[in-house]
DRENVEX-610786 format. One record per residue: residue in three letters; x, y, z of N, C-alpha, C, O in turn. Coordinates in pm, whole numbers. Atoms other than C-alpha are relative to their C-alpha. Example, Ala and Ser with C-alpha at 12.3 -4.5 7.8 and 13.67 -1.06 7.14 Angstrom:
<voros>
<tortor ala; nc1 89; nc2 -119; nc3 0; cac1 1230; cac2 -450; cac3 780; cc1 90; cc2 120; cc3 0; oc1 194; oc2 118; oc3 66>
<tortor ser; nc1 -82; nc2 -119; nc3 -6; cac1 1367; cac2 -106; cac3 714; cc1 -77; cc2 109; cc3 73; oc1 -26; oc2 220; oc3 90>
</voros>
This chain:
<voros>
<tortor met; nc1 -69; nc2 89; nc3 -101; cac1 -412; cac2 -98; cac3 -976; cc1 -29; cc2 -120; cc3 -3; oc1 61; oc2 -200; oc3 24>
<tortor ala; nc1 51; nc2 133; nc3 14; cac1 -614; cac2 -395; cac3 -1022; cc1 99; cc2 -95; cc3 -93; oc1 138; oc2 -209; oc3 -68>
<tortor glu; nc1 -88; nc2 84; nc3 115; cac1 -402; cac2 -492; cac3 -1341; cc1 133; cc2 -32; cc3 63; oc1 190; oc2 -141; oc3 55>
<tortor leu; nc1 -159; nc2 36; nc3 -64; cac1 -66; cac2 -452; cac3 -1149; cc1 -10; cc2 -116; cc3 90; oc1 68; oc2 -211; oc3 84>
<tortor val; nc1 2; nc2 98; nc3 -102; cac1 -181; cac2 -657; cac3 -867; cc1 -26; cc2 -148; cc3 -65; oc1 31; oc2 -249; oc3 -26>
<tortor lys; nc1 34; nc2 128; nc3 67; cac1 -329; cac2 -929; cac3 -1098; cc1 145; cc2 -49; cc3 -65; oc1 170; oc2 -169; oc3 -62>
<tortor arg; nc1 -116; nc2 50; nc3 67; cac1 7; cac2 -954; cac3 -1276; cc1 128; cc2 -49; cc3 105; oc1 231; oc2 -108; oc3 72>
<tortor met; nc1 -102; nc2 22; nc3 -105; cac1 199; cac2 -983; cac3 -934; cc1 -41; cc2 -132; cc3 60; oc1 53; oc2 -200; oc3 102>
<tortor ile; nc1 46; nc2 113; nc3 -55; cac1 -12; cac2 -1278; cac3 -805; cc1 -16; cc2 -133; cc3 -80; oc1 -117; oc2 -203; oc3 -71>
<tortor thr; nc1 9; nc2 128; nc3 70; cac1 66; cac2 -1566; cac3 -1030; cc1 26; cc2 -112; cc3 99; oc1 87; oc2 -90; oc3 203>
<tortor pro; nc1 -31; nc2 99; nc3 -94; cac1 75; cac2 -1900; cac3 -872; cc1 131; cc2 -43; cc3 30; oc1 159; oc2 -93; oc3 139>
<tortor asn; nc1 -140; nc2 27; nc3 -25; cac1 440; cac2 -1951; cac3 -919; cc1 69; cc2 102; cc3 90; oc1 163; oc2 67; oc3 162>
<tortor arg; nc1 -51; nc2 -104; nc3 -83; cac1 512; cac2 -1614; cac3 -748; cc1 -55; cc2 -13; cc3 132; oc1 14; oc2 21; oc3 228>
<tortor ile; nc1 81; nc2 23; nc3 -142; cac1 252; cac2 -1698; cac3 -455; cc1 106; cc2 -111; cc3 58; oc1 155; oc2 -89; oc3 168>
<tortor ser; nc1 -67; nc2 118; nc3 -57; cac1 456; cac2 -2029; cac3 -401; cc1 132; cc2 48; cc3 43; oc1 181; oc2 3; oc3 148>
<tortor lys; nc1 -133; nc2 -52; nc3 -35; cac1 783; cac2 -1844; cac3 -393; cc1 7; cc2 112; cc3 103; oc1 103; oc2 119; oc3 180>
<tortor gln; nc1 4; nc2 -116; nc3 -78; cac1 688; cac2 -1531; cac3 -212; cc1 -119; cc2 33; cc3 80; oc1 -161; oc2 147; oc3 96>
<tortor leu; nc1 117; nc2 -13; nc3 -74; cac1 394; cac2 -1604; cac3 -3; cc1 2; cc2 100; cc3 107; oc1 -83; oc2 189; oc3 99>
<tortor ile; nc1 4; nc2 -109; nc3 -121; cac1 470; cac2 -1393; cac3 319; cc1 11; cc2 136; cc3 -55; oc1 -62; oc2 222; oc3 -7>
<tortor pro; nc1 16; nc2 -145; nc3 51; cac1 554; cac2 -1078; cac3 107; cc1 -125; cc2 30; cc3 -75; oc1 -175; oc2 142; oc3 -62>
<tortor ile; nc1 131; nc2 -28; nc3 46; cac1 239; cac2 -1113; cac3 -96; cc1 -102; cc2 13; cc3 99; oc1 -193; oc2 93; oc3 77>
<tortor ile; nc1 105; nc2 -16; nc3 -108; cac1 34; cac2 -1160; cac3 230; cc1 11; cc2 156; cc3 49; oc1 -85; oc2 231; oc3 65>
<tortor lys; nc1 -23; nc2 -134; nc3 -53; cac1 199; cac2 -838; cac3 352; cc1 -50; cc2 92; cc3 -94; oc1 -114; oc2 188; oc3 -51>
<tortor leu; nc1 53; nc2 -94; nc3 104; cac1 112; cac2 -664; cac3 31; cc1 -151; cc2 6; cc3 32; oc1 -196; oc2 117; oc3 57>
<tortor ala; nc1 152; nc2 -1; nc3 -25; cac1 -264; cac2 -750; cac3 90; cc1 -39; cc2 68; cc3 114; oc1 -144; oc2 132; oc3 122>
<tortor glu; nc1 47; nc2 -79; nc3 -123; cac1 -246; cac2 -618; cac3 442; cc1 38; cc2 140; cc3 -35; oc1 -43; oc2 225; oc3 3>
<tortor cys; nc1 -26; nc2 -137; nc3 31; cac1 -78; cac2 -299; cac3 314; cc1 -119; cc2 65; cc3 -88; oc1 -170; oc2 176; oc3 -72>
<tortor leu; nc1 120; nc2 -47; nc3 94; cac1 -345; cac2 -273; cac3 45; cc1 -126; cc2 40; cc3 90; oc1 -191; oc2 144; oc3 75>
<tortor leu; nc1 111; nc2 -29; nc3 -81; cac1 -602; cac2 -293; cac3 302; cc1 8; cc2 112; cc3 101; oc1 -96; oc2 163; oc3 144>
<tortor asp; nc1 -23; nc2 -107; nc3 -77; cac1 -448; cac2 -34; cac3 520; cc1 -15; cc2 121; cc3 -56; oc1 -43; oc2 220; oc3 12>
<tortor val; nc1 16; nc2 -119; nc3 89; cac1 -463; cac2 210; cac3 240; cc1 -133; cc2 0; cc3 -74; oc1 -152; oc2 69; oc3 -174>
<tortor asn; nc1 120; nc2 25; nc3 59; cac1 -804; cac2 107; cac3 158; cc1 -15; cc2 -27; cc3 -144; oc1 -103; oc2 20; oc3 -216>
<tortor cys; nc1 24; nc2 52; nc3 142; cac1 -737; cac2 -62; cac3 -168; cc1 -59; cc2 -135; cc3 11; oc1 7; oc2 -238; oc3 -5>
<tortor val; nc1 56; nc2 124; nc3 -21; cac1 -1000; cac2 -317; cac3 -105; cc1 3; cc2 -93; cc3 -106; oc1 18; oc2 -213; oc3 -80>
<tortor glu; nc1 -5; nc2 95; nc3 135; cac1 -1005; cac2 -464; cac3 -469; cc1 126; cc2 -71; cc3 -4; oc1 122; oc2 -191; oc3 -31>
<tortor gly; nc1 -147; nc2 55; nc3 3; cac1 -628; cac2 -539; cac3 -456; cc1 21; cc2 -94; cc3 101; oc1 84; oc2 -197; oc3 78>
<tortor ala; nc1 -23; nc2 109; nc3 -112; cac1 -635; cac2 -714; cac3 -124; cc1 -114; cc2 -108; cc3 -11; oc1 -96; oc2 -219; oc3 41>
<tortor lys; nc1 87; nc2 124; nc3 27; cac1 -940; cac2 -920; cac3 -220; cc1 61; cc2 -75; cc3 -95; oc1 62; oc2 -197; oc3 -78>
<tortor met; nc1 -55; nc2 68; nc3 121; cac1 -769; cac2 -1014; cac3 -539; cc1 112; cc2 -97; cc3 51; oc1 119; oc2 -214; oc3 11>
<tortor ile; nc1 -98; nc2 82; nc3 -52; cac1 -469; cac2 -1135; cac3 -342; cc1 -56; cc2 -113; cc3 80; oc1 -17; oc2 -228; oc3 64>
<tortor gly; nc1 43; nc2 115; nc3 -80; cac1 -662; cac2 -1328; cac3 -95; cc1 -76; cc2 -98; cc3 -77; oc1 -64; oc2 -218; oc3 -51>
<tortor asp; nc1 71; nc2 113; nc3 95; cac1 -882; cac2 -1499; cac3 -355; cc1 103; cc2 -85; cc3 -79; oc1 73; oc2 -202; oc3 -102>
<tortor ala; nc1 -95; nc2 51; nc3 61; cac1 -562; cac2 -1585; cac3 -541; cc1 72; cc2 -115; cc3 85; oc1 92; oc2 -232; oc3 52>
<tortor ile; nc1 -54; nc2 93; nc3 -107; cac1 -408; cac2 -1733; cac3 -244; cc1 -79; cc2 -117; cc3 33; oc1 -34; oc2 -231; oc3 23>
<tortor ser; nc1 86; nc2 100; nc3 -23; cac1 -707; cac2 -1919; cac3 -144; cc1 -18; cc2 -105; cc3 -93; oc1 -19; oc2 -222; oc3 -54>
<tortor thr; nc1 10; nc2 76; nc3 103; cac1 -751; cac2 -2066; cac3 -477; cc1 118; cc2 -101; cc3 -16; oc1 101; oc2 -222; oc3 -28>
<tortor leu; nc1 -121; nc2 75; nc3 22; cac1 -399; cac2 -2183; cac3 -515; cc1 10; cc2 -101; cc3 114; oc1 44; oc2 -216; oc3 85>
<tortor phe; nc1 -14; nc2 89; nc3 -112; cac1 -401; cac2 -2340; cac3 -160; cc1 -113; cc2 -117; cc3 19; oc1 -96; oc2 -226; oc3 74>
<tortor ser; nc1 105; nc2 104; nc3 -4; cac1 -739; cac2 -2510; cac3 -199; cc1 33; cc2 -105; cc3 -102; oc1 -15; oc2 -218; oc3 -88>
<tortor thr; nc1 -36; nc2 110; nc3 103; cac1 -589; cac2 -2697; cac3 -507; cc1 140; cc2 -60; cc3 24; oc1 188; oc2 -144; oc3 -52>
<tortor ala; nc1 -131; nc2 59; nc3 -29; cac1 -251; cac2 -2767; cac3 -339; cc1 1; cc2 -143; cc3 46; oc1 -82; oc2 -188; oc3 125>
<tortor ser; nc1 14; nc2 131; nc3 -34; cac1 -165; cac2 -3109; cac3 -312; cc1 62; cc2 -29; cc3 154; oc1 134; oc2 47; oc3 219>
<tortor gln; nc1 -44; nc2 43; nc3 -151; cac1 -102; cac2 -3296; cac3 27; cc1 145; cc2 1; cc3 17; oc1 191; oc2 40; oc3 124>
<tortor ser; nc1 -147; nc2 4; nc3 -8; cac1 267; cac2 -3340; cac3 -45; cc1 70; cc2 132; cc3 2; oc1 191; oc2 138; oc3 24>
<tortor ser; nc1 -52; nc2 -143; nc3 -5; cac1 315; cac2 -2955; cac3 -60; cc1 78; cc2 17; cc3 134; oc1 27; oc2 -16; oc3 240>
<tortor thr; nc1 -63; nc2 -39; nc3 -142; cac1 578; cac2 -2848; cac3 208; cc1 -54; cc2 129; cc3 35; oc1 -44; oc2 224; oc3 -43>
<tortor val; nc1 45; nc2 -109; nc3 -58; cac1 425; cac2 -2600; cac3 412; cc1 38; cc2 39; cc3 147; oc1 7; oc2 -41; oc3 236>
<tortor thr; nc1 -32; nc2 -25; nc3 -132; cac1 560; cac2 -2422; cac3 723; cc1 -115; cc2 38; cc3 83; oc1 -224; oc2 75; oc3 38>
<tortor his; nc1 93; nc2 -36; nc3 -77; cac1 388; cac2 -2361; cac3 1023; cc1 -14; cc2 170; cc3 4; oc1 -113; oc2 229; oc3 47>
<tortor phe; nc1 0; nc2 -158; nc3 4; cac1 467; cac2 -1983; cac3 982; cc1 -90; cc2 39; cc3 -124; oc1 -170; oc2 133; oc3 -119>
<tortor cys; nc1 69; nc2 -33; nc3 103; cac1 327; cac2 -1994; cac3 642; cc1 -169; cc2 -7; cc3 16; oc1 -243; oc2 83; oc3 -24>
<tortor val; nc1 143; nc2 33; nc3 -40; cac1 -23; cac2 -2143; cac3 755; cc1 -37; cc2 112; cc3 99; oc1 -139; oc2 179; oc3 84>
<tortor gln; nc1 52; nc2 -132; nc3 -98; cac1 -26; cac2 -1882; cac3 1052; cc1 -12; cc2 128; cc3 -97; oc1 -107; oc2 205; oc3 -85>
<tortor ala; nc1 11; nc2 -150; nc3 83; cac1 31; cac2 -1589; cac3 797; cc1 -131; cc2 -12; cc3 -90; oc1 -209; oc2 84; oc3 -94>
<tortor tyr; nc1 106; nc2 16; nc3 68; cac1 -230; cac2 -1735; cac3 565; cc1 -131; cc2 5; cc3 81; oc1 -231; oc2 58; oc3 33>
<tortor leu; nc1 127; nc2 -5; nc3 -68; cac1 -488; cac2 -1777; cac3 832; cc1 -15; cc2 139; cc3 59; oc1 -129; oc2 184; oc3 75>
<tortor gly; nc1 35; nc2 -148; nc3 -30; cac1 -427; cac2 -1415; cac3 956; cc1 -50; cc2 79; cc3 -111; oc1 -130; oc2 170; oc3 -90>
<tortor met; nc1 46; nc2 -75; nc3 113; cac1 -482; cac2 -1289; cac3 614; cc1 -123; cc2 -17; cc3 -22; oc1 -190; oc2 83; oc3 -48>
<tortor val; nc1 115; nc2 36; nc3 5; cac1 -793; cac2 -1491; cac3 592; cc1 -94; cc2 55; cc3 97; oc1 -206; oc2 89; oc3 59>
<tortor leu; nc1 74; nc2 -65; nc3 -117; cac1 -928; cac2 -1361; cac3 915; cc1 -2; cc2 146; cc3 -20; oc1 -106; oc2 207; oc3 6>
<tortor thr; nc1 1; nc2 -155; nc3 19; cac1 -842; cac2 -1007; cac3 838; cc1 -88; cc2 28; cc3 -106; oc1 -170; oc2 117; oc3 -87>
<tortor leu; nc1 98; nc2 -31; nc3 120; cac1 -1026; cac2 -1009; cac3 499; cc1 -133; cc2 -45; cc3 32; oc1 -230; oc2 9; oc3 -21>
<tortor glu; nc1 141; nc2 31; nc3 -51; cac1 -1317; cac2 -1185; cac3 668; cc1 -71; cc2 91; cc3 95; oc1 -194; oc2 98; oc3 107>
<tortor lys; nc1 52; nc2 -120; nc3 -97; cac1 -1346; cac2 -904; cac3 928; cc1 -61; cc2 109; cc3 -73; oc1 -158; oc2 168; oc3 -25>
<tortor asn; nc1 50; nc2 -114; nc3 86; cac1 -1404; cac2 -648; cac3 650; cc1 -112; cc2 -34; cc3 -68; oc1 -95; oc2 -131; oc3 -141>
<tortor pro; nc1 114; nc2 30; nc3 69; cac1 -1742; cac2 -663; cac3 511; cc1 19; cc2 28; cc3 -156; oc1 -60; oc2 -17; oc3 -239>
<tortor lys; nc1 -24; nc2 -51; nc3 153; cac1 -1601; cac2 -513; cac3 171; cc1 87; cc2 -127; cc3 -59; oc1 86; oc2 -150; oc3 -181>
<tortor thr; nc1 -93; nc2 96; nc3 42; cac1 -1356; cac2 -807; cac3 148; cc1 -30; cc2 -154; cc3 28; oc1 35; oc2 -252; oc3 -10>
<tortor ser; nc1 39; nc2 135; nc3 -46; cac1 -1542; cac2 -1093; cac3 300; cc1 -55; cc2 -95; cc3 -102; oc1 -134; oc2 -48; oc3 -184>
<tortor asp; nc1 52; nc2 74; nc3 100; cac1 -1617; cac2 -1402; cac3 92; cc1 20; cc2 -136; cc3 79; oc1 122; oc2 -183; oc3 129>
<tortor arg; nc1 4; nc2 152; nc3 -69; cac1 -1729; cac2 -1738; cac3 234; cc1 81; cc2 -103; cc3 -57; oc1 140; oc2 -186; oc3 12>
<tortor thr; nc1 -81; nc2 97; nc3 63; cac1 -1564; cac2 -1934; cac3 -20; cc1 153; cc2 3; cc3 41; oc1 215; oc2 -103; oc3 46>
<tortor arg; nc1 -133; nc2 -13; nc3 -54; cac1 -1221; cac2 -1807; cac3 102; cc1 24; cc2 -83; cc3 126; oc1 120; oc2 -157; oc3 139>
<tortor met; nc1 0; nc2 78; nc3 -132; cac1 -1287; cac2 -1951; cac3 448; cc1 -4; cc2 -172; cc3 -48; oc1 79; oc2 -251; oc3 -3>
<tortor glu; nc1 13; nc2 124; nc3 28; cac1 -1401; cac2 -2283; cac3 285; cc1 120; cc2 -56; cc3 -61; oc1 161; oc2 -170; oc3 -38>
<tortor ser; nc1 -154; nc2 38; nc3 58; cac1 -1067; cac2 -2289; cac3 81; cc1 103; cc2 -21; cc3 124; oc1 184; oc2 -113; oc3 119>
<tortor phe; nc1 -98; nc2 23; nc3 -92; cac1 -872; cac2 -2255; cac3 394; cc1 -10; cc2 -130; cc3 88; oc1 84; oc2 -193; oc3 134>
<tortor val; nc1 34; nc2 141; nc3 -65; cac1 -1058; cac2 -2554; cac3 559; cc1 53; cc2 -97; cc3 -87; oc1 140; oc2 -169; oc3 -39>
<tortor ile; nc1 -57; nc2 86; nc3 111; cac1 -984; cac2 -2758; cac3 235; cc1 141; cc2 -16; cc3 24; oc1 190; oc2 -126; oc3 51>
<tortor phe; nc1 -161; nc2 -10; nc3 -6; cac1 -609; cac2 -2651; cac3 256; cc1 40; cc2 -64; cc3 125; oc1 117; oc2 -160; oc3 129>
<tortor phe; nc1 -50; nc2 72; nc3 -127; cac1 -578; cac2 -2727; cac3 622; cc1 -24; cc2 -137; cc3 19; oc1 63; oc2 -208; oc3 71>
<tortor ser; nc1 18; nc2 134; nc3 -6; cac1 -736; cac2 -3048; cac3 608; cc1 99; cc2 -100; cc3 -79; oc1 114; oc2 -218; oc3 -49>
<tortor arg; nc1 -71; nc2 73; nc3 69; cac1 -500; cac2 -3155; cac3 354; cc1 156; cc2 4; cc3 59; oc1 234; oc2 -90; oc3 50>
<tortor val; nc1 -127; nc2 -18; nc3 -43; cac1 -194; cac2 -3028; cac3 507; cc1 58; cc2 -17; cc3 140; oc1 176; oc2 -24; oc3 177>
<tortor cys; nc1 -36; nc2 -15; nc3 -133; cac1 -234; cac2 -3035; cac3 858; cc1 91; cc2 -128; cc3 69; oc1 129; oc2 -111; oc3 185>
<tortor phe; nc1 -101; nc2 101; nc3 -28; cac1 -19; cac2 -3350; cac3 908; cc1 133; cc2 2; cc3 -57; oc1 228; oc2 -64; oc3 -15>
<tortor ser; nc1 -150; nc2 -24; nc3 69; cac1 266; cac2 -3247; cac3 688; cc1 58; cc2 141; cc3 26; oc1 152; oc2 183; oc3 -42>
<tortor ile; nc1 -55; nc2 -143; nc3 -28; cac1 327; cac2 -2897; cac3 833; cc1 138; cc2 -22; cc3 78; oc1 150; oc2 -97; oc3 174>
<tortor ser; nc1 -121; nc2 1; nc3 -58; cac1 685; cac2 -2846; cac3 915; cc1 8; cc2 123; cc3 101; oc1 -48; oc2 231; oc3 82>
<tortor pro; nc1 -33; nc2 -123; nc3 -104; cac1 797; cac2 -2628; cac3 1222; cc1 60; cc2 112; cc3 -68; oc1 91; oc2 213; oc3 -5>
</voros>
């Protein structure tokens, strides 16, 4: 399962299909596929922590990303402090350029 998830979460795919990928992480958690959900969360966090300030990000995407981060952080099996740090870095870069 991990290999399949790994192939699905390329930076290009995340940038084009963020919401469905976040939904996939939520579904994986629902069926107790912790490793897959954690991989998705880590990949998105890594991509967003390195995103430039000029990236166009909608309010909905930020909301979905925050929801995913909080969901993963609530579960002791998927919690990772660096993911929250990545969110803070991402948010500090794009908070002024978020489009409604």
